[in-house]
N, C-alpha and C positions, 0 to 999 in steps of 0.2 A: 621642281612639281613631283615630279615621278619616283624621288629621295623622298618628302613630303610623305607620301603616299606609302611608301616600304616601311617605313620608320612607325607611322601609324597601324598599320596590316600586322607587325611586329611586336607592337605593345600589347595591341587588343592579345595579340595570343599569348604574349607574357600573362596576362591579366587573367585567360582562361587556363592557365597552371595549377594543378593541386598545391593546396598551403602548403604542404612541406616544403616542396620547390618553388613557393612563390618568390617573384625578382623583386626585389628592393635594396634598397642603400646599403651604407654599413651600419650598420648598429653595437655598441661596445657592450663586451659583457663585461671584460676587467677589465680597468683604468688602472695605469701607473699610479704607486702610494711615494710618498719621502723615506727617503734610506738615509741611516745613517750608519755609515761603513767605518768599522773596526781597522786603525792603519794597519795592528799588529797582529792582525785575523791570520788565521793559517788558512783560511778556506778565500784564495785568491780571484773570488770572481763577484760582481756585483750584477746582479738580476731584477729586469724596471721591469715589471708585468704588463701585456697587453695582449688583449683574447676579445676578437671580434669578428660578428657571424654580419652575412650579405651574401645576395646571388644577384649575378656572378659574387666571386668570391676576393672579398677586396687585397689589394697591394697595401701592405706596411712599409712606413718608411718612419724615420725618429728627427727630431729637432732638440739641439741642445743651445741653449740660450738664443731662442731664433733661429737659428743656422740647423740646415741638413746635417746631419750625422752621413760622411761619405763612408760607407762600408767598404769598399771598394780600396779606400786609402789608407785605413788603419785596421791590422791585423787582428787589433785585440777587441773590435766591436764584432757582432754577428747580431744576429736576427733569428731566433727559432721559434717559430707559430707564432708570429708578431710581437715575442718580448725580446727587449735588450740584454744581451749578455756584455758583460766589459770584463775581460781578463786582463788581471797585474793592474788593478785599478790604479790611477795617481791624483794626487789629491791637487795638485796644482792644471792639470790638464783635464780631470774629467768633474772638478765640482761646477754644480750650476744648475740651471733650471731644464729638464726633459718633458717631452711631448710627444706624444702618438699620433701619427695621420695615418686613417685609413682612407683608399678609396678606390671606386668602380665605377662601372659604366654612365651609374645614378647620381655620382657626387664625390665628395669628399667630407668626414666628419675630423674633428682635433678632438683628440681628449685632454681631460684635466693636465693641470700643469704638477710637475712631481720635482722635489728636490733631492740630490744628493747632495752629502755631506761626507766628510771623514772626521772621525773622532779619534782622539791621542791624549797621549797625558806625557809632560818632558818632565825632568829632572828640576829639582831645588837646583839652584847654580852657583848659592851661598853655602860654603860649608861651616861657617861657626855666626854663632850671635853673642853678642852683647850681653854681661849681666843685668838683668834688672835687679834693681834695689830701690825697696819701699816699705816705709813702716807699717807696723801691726797696727790693723782699723784705719789703714786708706784703702779705697779703692785701686783695682790695676787693669789694664787691658794689656792683652799679649797679642801680639800682630803676626800670621799665618803666612800672606803673603804668596799663594799656589801661582806654581810654573805654568807656564804656556800649556795651554790645554785648546781640544775641541769637547764636547757634550756635557752632560750636567756633572756638577761633583758633590760629593760628600766628604763636612770635616766631621776630624775626629780628633782629639788630643792625646796623647798619652803622657804620666805622670810619672816621673821616674824611669820603668822598664816598662815594656811589653811584659803581659798584656795588663798592664795596670792603667785603664784607662781613667781620667777626670768624669766624676759621675756629675751630670746638672741636676742644680737643686735651687732652693730660692736665691743661693748664694754665688753659684757658678755659673754660666752658660756660653753655650758654642753657637755662633751667631753660624748659619748654612747660607746666609746672604755673603757675608764677609770672609769665613773663615775663622773668625779672630773668638778667640777665649776671655771671657772679661769676669770677674772674683771682684764683686761688692764690696764685700768687707775679708783684706786680708787676715790670716791667723796664720799660728805659728807652724801649725801642721800643712801650711803650705807651701813651707820652704821645699825645692828641690829642681828638677829640671824636667820640663815642658818641651816635648815635640809636636809639631801638628805633624799630620794624617790624612792626607788628599785622597780620595777613591771616584773614580771616573765609572757614572754606571753605567757607560755604552760599553768601555771595553773590561770593565772591571779590574782595571788597572789600579797599583796602592804604590804610591810614594811617600814618604817621609822624609823633612823637613830637618835643618840644623836644630839641636837642644837649643834651649833658651831657659838659663838659671835664675833660679829666682831666691837673693836672698832680702834678709830683713835688715832695716837700719838700727844703730843702737842709738840714735839721739830721742829718743821718746816714743809713745803712745800715740796717733791720731785720736785727736777728741771727735765729740758726736758732731755731724753737719748731715743736712738737708740732701734728699735723695737727687743726682744729675744722672739726667737720662743719655745712656751712650751708645744705645742701640736702639733705633727711630725708625719707623718706616716712612717712604716715601710720603711728601705731600699729596703725590695724585698715584694711585694702583690703580691699572687699565686691569680688569678681571673677564674672561668669557666666560660665556653662559653653561653653565653645570660644570666648570672647571671646579677645584679647591683650592681655597686661596688661602694662603697664611701670612699670616702679619707679626712681627718681631718687633720685640721691646724690651728693654733691661736696664738698668739703673744702679751706678753706682751709691753707696750713702751706709752711714755710721749712726743707728743701728742699723741692719740690712732692711733694703724698703720693700713692702710688699707690692706687689704688683695688680693693677684691675682694668677691666675693657668698661666700655661706656659707647652709644652711641652718642654724636653729640645735638643730635636733633629731638633727643624726648624720647625717639624711640626703641624699643628693647628690642637688645641683639637677638638676632634668632636663634632658637632653641637650640638646631641643630648645629652649633657652633662648639666647637671644641677646647678646651684649656688645654695646654701641654704644662705637666709638672710642676714649672715653677711659676707657670701664669704667662712665662716669656713667651708664648706664644698662641695666637689664636688662630682657629683654624675654621674656615668658613667650609662645609662640601654641598655642592650642586648648586652652587653659585647663580643668582635669579637676578632680574630686573627688582625686586624689592630690598634684595639686601646691598644694593649701593647705597651708599651717602655716607654722611662722615664719620669717623670714628676717633676715639680716644682711647688711650692710655695713661693710665694715673698710675705715677709711683710716689709711694708718700711713705714718712717713718714719723716718730716722735718729734722733728726738728722742720719737717716741714713738706710739703710735696711740690712736683713738680707733672706739667702735662704735655704728650707729645699728642699734634694733632696730625688725622690724613683724610681724602679723599676717597672713596674705594667708587669707584666707577665702572659699569658695566657695558661689555660690547657683545656684539652678535655674530658670526660669519653669516653669509646667505644662506637661507636655505627656502625653498621653492615649494609657495602657495599652488600657482598656475603655472604648468606647463605647458609646452605647444605638440601637438600632435599630430600625424601623419594625416595627409588632407589631398585629395581629388581633386582636379578642375577642370571645367570645358574651358574651350579657349576663348579671350575676349571679355571671360567672366574678371572676377576679385578675390581677392583673399585678405581674411583679418585673420592676422593671428597675435596674441598677447600671452604676454607671461610677468607671472608676478611675483617677486620673492619679498621675505624679510630678511631681516638683518639691523643692527644698532654699530655706524651708522646706517643711513637707510641706502641700497648697492644704488648706484648706477647701473645702466644696460647699456649693451650694446650687441648686434646682428653680423654673421659672417654667413658667408653663400659659399659654398663646398672650400670650407676652409681659410677664405679670405674675410676682409672684412666687409662689411656691405654697406653703401654709401646713399645717401636719399638721393634719387633723381626724380623726372621728373613723372614718371608710373609708381616709384618707389616712394612711401612716407615712413619716417622713420619718428617715433614721438614717445621716449620716455621706454616702457617695455613694450610700445604696441608695431606691428609692421604691417603696413596695408598695401598691396601690388594693385593697382587697377590696370584692364585690357592685357591679362596675362595671356605672355604666348609659350611656344615651345620653349624658347630661348631660357622662360623663368624655371624650367626644370632642375631640382637638384636639390642638395641636402643644406638647409639651415639649422643653424645653430643659435640661441636666444644667451648671453651671459650677464649674468649677475653679478657684481665683486664691491668689496667695499675692501678697508684697508687691511682686513682681517682675512679674505679668502675669495676666491671665484668659482663659481658654478657655472655648469652649460647645460643647458636643455636643447635636444636635437628632435627636426622634423624632416621628414621628406615630402616636397612636396612634387605632386604625380600632376602634367597636364595632358588632356583625354580631348579629342575631337570628334563629332559623330554625324551622322547626314539628319538630317529633318526625321520626326518620331511623334507624332501625334497618339500613341497609345495611351499614355496617360492625361492627354491637356486637350480630348476633342472640344471643337465646338460647341455650345448649348445648343443640345436638338431645338430648343423651341424660345427664343426671345421675344417678350413682351415689350412695346412702349406704344404711349399716350399719342395719337395725332397733335403736332405741334409743339412735342418735347425733341429731345434728341438723344440717341444710344450709341454706345461705344459696345462693338462686338468683339471680344479679344479674340485672340488668334496665338497662343504662348504655345509652339512645337517645344520639345528638347532637339538643340541641334548646336553643335560647336565645329566652325565657330558662326555666329551670327549669318542667319539666310536674311536672301533677298522674299520678299510677298508680295503675288499679285492677290485681286479676289474678283469671282465672277458674281452675275447676280442671275442664278436660272445657267444657260450657257453664254452665256456673254459676259464678256472682259469687261470688269466696271471701272470706268474711266471717272477722276477727281474732278471735282466741281467744287464752286463755291460752299454746296451744302454737303458733298462729299469729300473725306481725308483719310488717307490710309499714315496714320502716325507712327512714328519712329520703332516703335516696337511689335509694328505688325498688324496692331489693334485696327478697327474699321471704324468711323466714327460720322455718324450723318445727323445731321441738325436739320430743326425745321420739316420732322417726320410727316410724309402724308399718309394716305393711304394707300397710295402708288408703290411706296416702298416695301412694302409688305410680299413676302418671296423666298424664295431661297437662294443663301449665298455658300460661296465654297473659299475658304483661304490654304492657297497653294505657297508653302515655300521651299526655297530651293538653295542650296550651298555647292560646297565640291564637292560633296561625299554625297550629295540625293536629292530626292524630291518628293517631296508629300503633302497630303490635302486632307483638308476635313470641314464637313458642311453640316450646316444649321438652318433655324429659318426663322422670318422674323413676322412678327406679328403684330399686327398696329391698331388698336382701341381709341374708343372714342374718349377727351380727357373727363376729369371729374371738374366741376365746376360747382364754388359755395354760390346757392341763393341768395337763402337768408342768412345772413352773417352774423354776430353776437352783436351787439351793442352796448355801447357803454352806459351808465345806470348812475344814477343819485339816488342811496335807499339810508332808510334809518334802521339801527340795531334792533331786531327782533323780527323785523319782516322776512318776506321768504318770495323769490323772483325765480324767474326761469327764463335762463340766457339760450337764445337760440343759436341752434347750427346747423342749416339746411340745405341741400345738395343737388345736382343732379349728375348721374354718373353713366358708365358702363354696364349694367344688367348681367352680364356675361362674368362680371368681376366680386369677388368677396372685395366689402369697404367696412373698413371698420375706423370708429371715432375713439378717440384720446383726450383727455381735456389736461389742462397743468394750469398753476397756478403759483405766478411770480416765478414761473421757470420750473417751477417744480411738477411733476406725475403726480395727478391725484388719487388716492389711493381709496375706492369708491368702498371698500369692505372694512378697510381701517379709520376710514371719516364718514360711515352713512352714518353719522349723528344728522349732518348737514348739508352735505352732497349727493344726490343721487341724479341715474341717469332717465330722462322720461322722452316721451315719444317713439311710440311703437314702432314706425314704419322705418326699411331699410334705408333709407335716406334722409331720416333724421334723427340728430345726435345730440339733442337737448340737454342741456345742464339744469337740475332745480335745486338751487339752495338756497337751506331752510333755519329760519333762525337767525340768520346773520350775525354775528359779532365783528368788534372793532377789529381784530382779527384777517377777516376776511378781506378787508380790499388790498387792492391791487390789479395785476394783470390777468387776463384770465385769455387761453388760447386754445379754442378747439382743433384739433388737426385731425382730418379725416386721408385715411391712404388707403391705397389698392394696390395691386400686384406691379402696377406700370408709374403709378403716379404717388403724390405724397403734397398737402398744399394744407395752410393755415390760415384762421382769421383770428381775432382779437380784438378786447374789448376791457374798458378800465371798468372799475367798481368802485366808485366813492359811497364808504359809509359813513354814516353821521351818527352818531352818537355822546355819552355824557363825556365831561373833559377829562383832559388824563391828570394826574397830579402836578400839583405847581411843582417849584425846584425851587432848591437853597434859600428855605424857609433863615431869613436871620435874626438874632435878637440885637436892637442898634443900639437901643439904650436901656435903661432897666431902673425903677424907683422905687420908693419901700412899694407902693401899689398900683403901679403902671409899668407897662413895657413897649417899647416902641417896634414894632416889625418891619419886615422887609422880605419880600419875593418875587419871582422870577414866573410869569404864567407857562402852564404847562402846553401839552398839543390840545387845541379848542376840539379836535375830530369834529371839523369842518362843520361847527356849528356854535358860534360867537358865544362868549361866555358872559353872565348876567349879573353873576354874583358870586363873592367869597365868602366864607363862612372858616372865621375862626376858632380852635379848639385847644383846650391844656390841659395836661395831666403834673400831677404832684405824687408824690411818695405817699399819701393821704388819699387820694382820688381814688374812685372805683371805676378806671376806664378812663376813656377822653369824655371831660365835658366841653358845650357850647360856654362861651364869654363875652360878656359885654364891649362894645370896642366905638371909639371914636373914627370914622364914624359910624353911625350904629348900624347902618344897611352901607355894605362895602361891592361899589359897583364893578362889572368884569373891566372895567379902564382904571381901577385901581389897585398899587403893587404895594402900599404901607398902610398901616392902621395902629394905632394904639389902644393894648386893651388896659382895661381899667376895673377898678374892685378887686383888685389880687390883694390878697393875705402879705404882711410884711414877713422878711426874713423864712420865707419858703420855696424850695425849688422848683424852679417850673420847666417845663419844654411845650412848647407849642407847634404847630403842625394847621395846615390850610386846606380846604376845599374848597374845589369850584364845582358852579353851577351853571345851565344853560339850560335852553327850553328844551331839551331835551330828556334832562336830569340831574342828577347829583353824580360827580367826578370821583374815583379815589383820591383818597386822602394820599398829602404830601408825605416825605420823608421828616419824624421830629425835628424841630430844632435842635443847639445844642443845649443844655442844661444849665440853668440859671438860675442864681439866689436872689431875691428880690430883697433891699436895704431893708435897716431893722428901724424900727420904729415905738414909742411907748406902748406899753399893753393897753389892750380894751377891753378885754374881755374878765371880767370877775369869775371868782368860783361860783357851781352853784351849788345849789340843798346845801348850805351852810348849815351843817347839824351839830349833835354831840351828847353827853350826859354818858352813864354807867362811868366804868373805872374802879379803881380801887380807891379805899381810902385816903381823903386827903387829897382828891385829884380832881380837874377840870378837863374832861377831853371835848376837845374838838375835832370836827368832822368836816369835810366836803368835798365833791367832786372835783378832780384835779381840769384845770385847765389845757385843751387839748394843743399838741406841741403847733400844730399849723397857726393855732391862733395866739401862741405866744409870741410873735413880733420880732423875737432875740434872743440873743444869746445871754446865757447870764441868766436864765428866768427863776422867780420864786418864787415865796409867798408870805406877806405880812398878815399875822394874827394879832385881832386888839379885841380887848376885853375888860369888862370892869360889872364889881356888883349893881345889880339893879339897882337903880335910883340915884346912884353915885353920879359925879360931871366928869373926872377924869380916868383916860383908857391908860391900859396896861397894854404893849407893842412888845411882838417877839419876830423875827425872821426867820422863815424856813426855807434854807438854800436850795434844796431839790424839787426839778419844777415836776417830779412824779410822788411830792409828798400829798399827802390826800388827810394828814392828822396829827394833831398836838396836845399833849400831854401836859397841862401846868401841875406841876405838885408845889403844897405846902401844907405843914403842920396844923396853918391856922384856919386851914381852908375851911368853912361850917360847911357841913355836908348836907345834900338836897337843896342848896343854895340857889338862886335866882339870877344869872351874870346876863348882860348883854355882850354880842357877840358878832365882829366882822371882818372876812379877813380881804383884804388887798393882795395885788400882785405887781413886779417889779421885774427889769429887763436892764440889759445893759444901757438902756437909754435913759433910764430914768422909773419912779414910778408912778401907777397907776393907779385907779378907780377901787374903793373899796365893793363890797357887796354888800345889799340891803341887812341892816341889823334885825339879829334876830335873840330869842331866849334860849339858855339852854342851861340845864340845872348839873350843881355839881354831886360828885358822887356821895351816893346816901351810906350809911353804916346798916348792916346787916343789923336784923330785929336781935334784940338781946333778955330776951323773954321767950317762955315758949307757953304754947297752947295749954289749956286746961281742961280739966273733965272730959277728957278720952272718954269713949264706951265705943263698942264694938258688938254687934251680934250679926248669927248666922242667919241667913236668909234663905239659904240650901246647899248642897253639896259642893255648889259650882262659885258661890254669892254671895259674900258678906257685907255689912253695910258698917261705915263708922262715921263716928261723931264727936266735935268737940265744941269748946266756948277758946273763943281768942284771947290771945295775952290782953292784959288791964293795960290801956292806955297812955293814963301818966305814968305807967314802969314802964314803956317803951320805948325806946330813943328812934329806932329807924321803922321808916314806912314800911307796913304788910301790902305786898300785891299778891300772894297768895298764901296757898298750903300746901305743903310734901309730905304725900306720908308712906311710910317704909314700913314693907311686911314681908315676912320670912319664915318658912318652915321651921317646926322646931328640932327638927334635925339637919336644918341647913347655919351657915355661919353668918352672925348677922353682918358682916363687911358684903355678904354679898345678896343684901337685902334688896328687893325690887320696889319701886317706886313708881306714885302718880303722884299728879301735881292737880292741886284745882287754883283757880284763875278769880281774884277779887273778891269779894265779901263769904264766902260759898264753903259753910262750917261741917258742911259731910260730903258723905261722897261714896262710892259702890263699886267692889274689887269684884273683879270675875274669873271667871277661869279657874279658880283653886279645886285642889284634890277634894272629894268628900271623905269624910271621917278623919279629917285632919286639925291637927293644933296650930295656928298663925299668932306670932306675935306680932305687934303693933305699934308705930310711934311716928308723933307728929311733930312738926318743927314749920316754921313761918319762913318765907322769905320773901327777899326784894331784889332789887339791881346788883347789891353788894353779897350777897348770898345768902347762905340760912342761917337763921337763928339758933339757940338750943334745942338740944329736943324734950319729949312731952317726956313723962313717963309711960314706959312699956304696957302694954294693954292683952291681955291673952283673950283668942276667942276659938272654938271649933268647929266647923263644919261639919253640916248634918249629913245623916246616912245617905247613900247616893242612889237615887231613885231605882224600881225594880227594873230588872234587864230583860223580863220574859213580857212580847208583846201577848196583845189579847189573843187568843186562839179557836178554833171552830165558830166565825164567824158567820151567821145566815141571816137572809133575809128575804121577806115577802112583802107584797105588793097589796096592798086593798084600796079601792078607790086611788085617791091621789095621797094615800101615805105611804109611804114606808117602813117598815118592822124588822128592827136591827137585832139581835142578840149573839153573847159571846160567852165564853167561859170566864169564869174568875179568875185574876191573876194574885197569884201568892208571892210574897216578898221574902228573897232567901232572909238570914239571919243578919248578913254585915249590910241590910237594904232598908230604905224608910217602907215604914207601911203603907198598903195601898187605901188614900183617901177617897179615889173616883176616879171616873173616867174621863176622856176628850172626845167628843166625835167629831172629825174632823171634814169638812165636804165645801166640793165646788162643781160649776159647772165644767165639762170637759173640755169646752170653750176658753173659761177664762181662768185668770190669776188668782183672783182676788178668793177668800177661803173662808167659811163660816166654821163656826166652833161651836157646838151645846156641852154643858158640863153633866154627869150625872153622879149617883154614888150606886147605881145600880148597874143590872150586868145585860140592859135592853135599852132601846130608847126608840122612840116613835116621831119619824121627821112629816112633815106637812110637804111636799116636793111639788112646783107644777109641771104641767104635762110638756111632754114635746122635749124631754131634755137630757142626755145622758151627763152621769154625776160620777165623779169619784172619790171614794170615801174611805181615812184612818182613823183607827182606835187606838189610843193609848194612854196608858194607866197616868196616876199625877200623885203624889206623895210630899211630903213637908222638903224632900229631898230634891223635889222637882220631878219633873215629865218624864214618864219612863219611854221604856222602845216602843217602836210605834210599830201597826199593824202592817200589812203588804199592801199595797192599794188595791182597792176594790172598786171596778166598776160596774155601776145600774145603772141597763140601756133607759131611754126612754118610755113609757107610760103611754100607752095608745089608749083610745075612749072607750 
């Protein structure tokens, strides 16, 4: 016990030191890296770095292949500031895996593993090589066969003598995987000696192989042949994340093949990829997961092509996502550490404590990268390391576990000063001092030790629990906590309040859509406590601001929390819960609300059978919304209808227990969809979803074209017109019309077929067709099922001929400066074949072209007309033609007429009026016409009541007039001159006020 106390005092002392001198376990500053040592190096030392900090200063030792390196037993080994020095390194003895181990009083940590390897390159064993004899045009491979070595090699070939090296191109290739030289097609210039040069990239040593002579055979030249791939990358190439991947491919062939690369899965080769000279090497920089996949090398010439395939796979060494960190834990508490690492394949995890494997025990649980230790003791303190590894690497994450022990301390976890509780309820007074190890607990009420009984219990965590609380339980309570390192206490008060009770709970109701109700919720409670009411609907709290259209709190006193629901909808059916809460208790009361409303939409409307005019329907009833369905109504919609329309059914009235009906009166060959609407005593519900669309079967057409008529057209034509039959009444496909006609009074019908359903006109042409002859006409219909009936017979006239004689005796006279009158005599009846429907008068000014003439038409037998809005003092030419539906006849002779001079442009001036008895006397100055104006023949005096629109006129050839006007009226008067050219300009309006007696 004394030793434990001293350890704790020492630990507390160490924790109080300044940060620079903080005591802690070993932490690696530098860990050893892999080393490749050249055997022929002049520097005869190897150094494996290891730098560690810790307080107290850690001791360092090393392991080789899992066994401790004994510094004292081998003079070649020494440790300098943690790093391992090896003098005169030996390939046999020193090759292997090294690890640095650091230890101080807080524990032990181990470094990552580092490999020591030796690089060397021996000489070629053989001295001569056989001569290689090939035909010109043949492909060839020269083997290098490198000598024993360690470390990466680079290959090159000398041609004849140094420094003449073989230059790689699309015909020659040196593989850096095998060292071999490949010539796709041998030429005469290739004859000579070839020597393989091998260089070790670590030692930089270079050795030359024996020369290989190449000669040409004299038995002919090699013919053309398809590519043969000699250099091929492996079926599977496994590559690390971030590395540079090189794939080799080269082929022999005549002509020399071209090499191309592609991905076998159709994806694009990465844009970062590079192709070397002859395309024999594909290089992918910074290799990533998306670069993995199947790759193909294609060798091709005019004789054919060959393909080499391989899979490029991705791997990644472990990399930390989440590391462990130093932790301080009190005795008897628990710790949970979790480390996570990425990698491909997925890393596995293990744990070390003080450099040794940590195994699961009763208190120690290890699962993947997670470590949990419960009921911690001082012996659990130390250095812990999480190890993540896959076959491509291993990483370490280190953390220190410090275990602390303290006496009870209430400074941050005092008992509540006042704890409120309702009588009859239960209360738990928490007592949670900071203490390690866990203390024992004693409770006092006032000054008396509290004894446990059936109502009073001290829980395992030290809390005091009292059930069935009474008023006598109120008072002061003290918790006393004790462990080996001290005792502490904390005091609080317990106040007991009267419980809250629901006096008027909400009760279940049965209501109809649109009604408003109040759900009561009234309580009795301790009035010293604040009270709060809340309502929930189907488990969700009612938001009275958001849902204020329907929900409102009513009941003004603090003991009432009634809920009003206005304008109830179907969606308001469900469970309502009133919750009342004080600071000491909380209770609820619930009620169910049933809402009756119109039915929900029927479901699964199906067309079971369909004919040309009927459809058999079935459906499933929807929700009746608590009021039995009394009736169903079926509605339909077609491409030709405006919205949904009710239809006739059998039975005529569909009661609420019937789920099938036959729709009648449908049109054949029309696409229909149906829906069903349900009704109950409350109202009509929402319609169902529409059924599928189905077309009724075809039938003979029944509807004939309306408004059969015709006439007009060109000479020798009989024009027949009708209104098309709407598509929804055509009763089937292949719809068209049958047009029948015959001369009036004859027996035989002529018929023709018009195959277009949109046709509304047929023209029969025949040179022998008499003009304007009566024909009896009828139009029938047909479709794929056969012919229907014809329309009633109507009379239509054939086209007439235009009149062939001109009107005679054309005469024109000027009426004014703007108007002329034209008259004529009709052509003689016996000389004109064409029927005359009216006349067309054409007129144009002398300075205008005849083709721009304006036209005026008369209708019927009128043989004169007036032409207005002409220019004054202007010469006009006129001609008259007769017209009918076939057109206009020949023109009459042209006549001329000159319009009269324009009327005076000056209005009467100096108008004076006087009143005498019931008379008004007006005088004005005489208007004189200009040279180009018509002479003034007199004046017009226009007068009207101020309140009336009708105007009276008096004409006079004098410059004065006397008017007899009734009393008590205001008058408006104007004066203007008139002439042969018409009325001149009017004076301003003169207002004469009413005359009083």
